[in-house]
N, C-alpha and C positions, 0 to 999 in steps of 0.2 A: 645309437642310444642303447645302453645296456639296462638290464633289469635293475641293477644296483643303483642306476641313476634315478629311477622312478620315485623312491621315497623322498629324495631331496627336492625334486621338482614339485611333488605333491605338497611337501611342507612349505615351499616357497609360495605356491599358489594359495594355500590356506592362509599364510601370513598376510599376503596382499589383500585377500578377500576380507579378512578380519579388519585390516587397516581401513579399507574402503568403507566398510559398514560403520566403523567408529567415526570416520570423517563425516559421513552423511548424518549420523546421529548428532554429532557435535557441530555440524555446519561448518567444518573446517576444510572442505575440499578446496576452498580458496579463502583468502583472508576475509574476515568479517568486515564489510564496508557498508556505508550508507551512501545515499545519493551525493551528499556533500563531499565525501571522500572521492567518489568517482569524478565529479565535475571539476574539482579543484585542480586536477592534473593539467587541464588546458584552459583554465579560466584566469582572466586578469585579476590582480589583487583587489581592484575596486569591486568587481562583480562577486568575487569570492566573499567579500564582506556582506553582500546582500544575501548570499546563500546561508551564511552563518546566522544572520538575523532571521531568515525564514525558518530555520530549525526551531527557533524559540516560539514563533507565532503559528507555525504550521507543523505540528508534531509528527505528522506522517513522514516528513522529509528526513527527520532524524531517527525515527523508529525503524522503518522498514529497511532490511538489508537490501543491498543492491549489487549488481554486477554488470560490467561492460560486456557487450556481445558483438561479435564480428559482423553478423548479419542482422538485418532488421526484422526477420522472421525466422524461426527455427522450431524444431520439435524437441520436447523433453518428455521423460517418462513419468507417469503418475501411477502410484499403486492404488488400485481400487478394491482389491481383495487379497487376503493372505493365502498361501498355498495350504492344502489339506495335509496334515501329518497325523500320526497315530502310533500306537504300540503294535508290536508283532511278536510272535514267539521266536525263539532263537533260530529255529530252522524254517520259519514261515516266510511269507512274502507279503509285501504291501504295495498297493498301487501308488505310483508317484504322481505328483501334480506340481504345478508351477504357480507362482504369484500371478494375479491378473494385473497386467500392466497396460496402461492406456497411453497412446501417443497424444500429447496435447501440443498444439501449435501456439507458440507465443508470438504475437504480432506487435511490433512497435509502431507507434504512430508519431507523426511529426508534431512536436509541441512548439508552437510558433509564438515567440515573444518579440518579434520585430516591431519597430516603431518608426514613425515620422513625426517631425515637429516643425511647425511653421517658423522660419528663421526670424521673422519680425517679432513674433511673440517671445522667442528666446532672447533676442538682443535688446528688447526694451525693458527687461526685468532688472530691477535694482539689485537683484542677487547675482547678476552676471550670467553670461551665456553658459559657462562651464557648469555652474550649479544647476541650472535648469535642465541641461542635458543629463546630468547625473541623476536628477530626480526622475527623468523620463526612463532611463535605464532601470533604476531601482524599482519603480512602480510596475513596469512591464514584467520584470523578472519575478517579483513577488506575486503578481497576478497569475503568471504561468505556473508557479509552484502550487498556488491555491487551486488552480484548474486541475493540476495533476492529482492533488489530494482528493478532490471530488470524484475524479475519474476512477480512482482506486476503489471507492465504495460503490458507486452507481454505474460506472461504465458508460455504455452508449445511451443510457437514460439521462446522463448528465450532458454528454456531448457525443452526438452520433458519429462524429468524425474521429473519435478517440478509440482507445482499446477497450476490450471487455473487462468489466470490473468484478470485484468480489461478490456482489449481489447475485450475478448470474451464475457463478460457480456454486454458491450456496443454494440457490434455487434448484440446482440439479441434484442436490443431496438433501432431501426433505428432513432427514434426521437431524440436520444441523440448524434447523429453524425452530425457534421458540416463539410462541405467540402469547400475548397477554391474555389472561383468563377472561371468560365471559363474552358478552356480545361485543363484536369488533367495533371500535370507534371508526369514524369516517372522516374526521377533520383533525388538523394540527398533528399529523402523524409523524413519528420519529422512530429511530432504531438505535440499538446498541450493537456494536460488533465486537466479538471476542476473536482475537487473531494470534496466530503463530507466524514467525517470520524466520526465513532461512532457506537454504538450498533444498531442504526436504519438506518445505511447506509453501511459503510464497515470498516473493521478493520482487523489487522493481528491476526491470531490465532496461539498460541504456544501450540502444543500438549504435551502429557505426563506431564500435569500440569505445563507447562512452564519450565520444566527442560532442561537445556543445558548441555550435557555431557562434562565434563572437566576431562579426564582421567589423570592418572599419566604419567609422562615422563619416558619412559623405554628405556633400551638398548636391541636391537633386532638384531639377525643375519638374514640377508636376503640372500637367496641362489638362484641359477638358478634352472631350472626345474629338473635336475638330481642330484642337491645337490653337484656338484663338485666344484662350485665356489660361492663366496659370499663376503659380507662385513658387518661390523657392523654399525648400524644406531641408532640414537635417534628417538623415535616415540611417538606420543601422539594422543589419540582419542579426537576430538572436533566436536560437532555437536548437532543438536536439530531438532524437528519436527515443521515445519512452514507451514501455509496455509493462505488463504485469505477468510474471511467471508463477503459475500455481501447479505444484507437483504432488499435492495430497488432497484427498477429499475431506480431510479433517483439518485443513489449514485455517478455517474460520467458521464461526457460527454467528447467527443474527437473531436478535430479539426484535420482533416486529410489533407494531400496533400501539406503541406508547403515545399518549395523548394528554391534553389538559382535562379531558373528561374524567369525572370522579371515578376512582378505582382503576384508572389506566396509567397512573404514573409509575416511575421506576422505583423499585425497592430491592433490598438485599435478596429476598427469596427468588426473584426473577433472575438475578445475576447468578445465584447458585444453581438455578435450573439450567442456565447456559453452560456452566462448568460441567454439569453432569452429562452433556452430550459428547464431550471429548473423551476418547479412549484413555485408559490409565497410562500414565507416562507421557501423554501428549497434551498436557495442560496448555492453555493459551498463554502467550507472553504479555498480553495487555487487553484491557477493555478500552474501546473508543466510543465516546458519546458526546452529545451536544451539551452546551452550558445549561439548557433547561432540564435535561435529564439528570445532570449532576445535582442541580438544586432540588429536584424531586427526590432523589436518593437521600440527600441531606435532611430534607423535611421529614421523610419517612422515619429516619433515625431519631429525630427530635421527639416524635410521638412516644418513644420508649425511654426518654431521658428521665431519670428518677427525680431530678430537680426541676424539670420543665424548661431548662435552659436550652437554647438552640444547639443542635449538634454541630461539631466542627465539620469543615469541608472534607468529604471522603477522599482518600488517596489510594485505597486499594480495597479489594474484596477477595477473601480467601487467599491472600498473598499475591494476587494478580493486580498489578498497578493500573490506575485509571488515567487515561489521557483524554483531555477535553479538546474538541476540534470544532471549528465553525464549518467544516466541510460536510458534516452530517446535518441534514436538514430537519426542520420542524414542520415541513409541509410536504412530506413524501407522497401524499395523495395526488399531488400535482405532477409527479414524475411520469 
């Protein structure tokens, strides 16, 4: 290697570095995909229709970006602090530092939607056996996606056998928690989450390269412990490995303590308080809240209506869209 080669190599490295930074900023290190995009690769047409329906009723499935992973647990880097920089004189020196990077382990857990159905029940239906089996598939898969949505927010407080959720990551960064003012309510508690999604914030990880097991529908004899009694069932294996990858401490914020108690409902001021905890240039992509919180927000706007007419249903605050989900509870005190 000659000295003349160095500027070209340096220029190439700089170009690659700039492109990597731009890819991370834009979330384009891989194609932007959601869980529906990942799962449809190896899912039958019948079940794919269920996934598409789930996107409508379970907004988390269509909102969060997702990626397939070769392994079911892996490490990713999260930036917890920027490096120190500063000015210096032309002939002076400055101490160098590096960004503080934290290795975070993403662990996927098996999301099981397998089912069994008593053959006699299926065959006596006027709808026909095929229709009853289709309903069994549909309801189990929809339930699995709803379970996944709850796990995203509450993690092991929702299902101890599942992955760590956003609430635990937010608790580790107190600056990303906003509390309702005044004395804390103790009943009927709910939250609002403000979230960013992407490779540089948080996304759903599908282990085993995004493969969702869709086994054959089989006939199986189910017996009691000593084998003296039993019945025949239809059965199918359905499931896949799912996890949550969080690569930024500013991926999400949580507004806690919302209640039906007077003065503890949701309003615009609280949501703008949430926006204020995000660094400049890293505004959230969405607010997620329960139906009750959305109605509280609408009611708070009616108070300021010049005509006294009910305010329309809110769709955004500060340019950030609102998603309503049944996966966020109104009894968080029981978690």
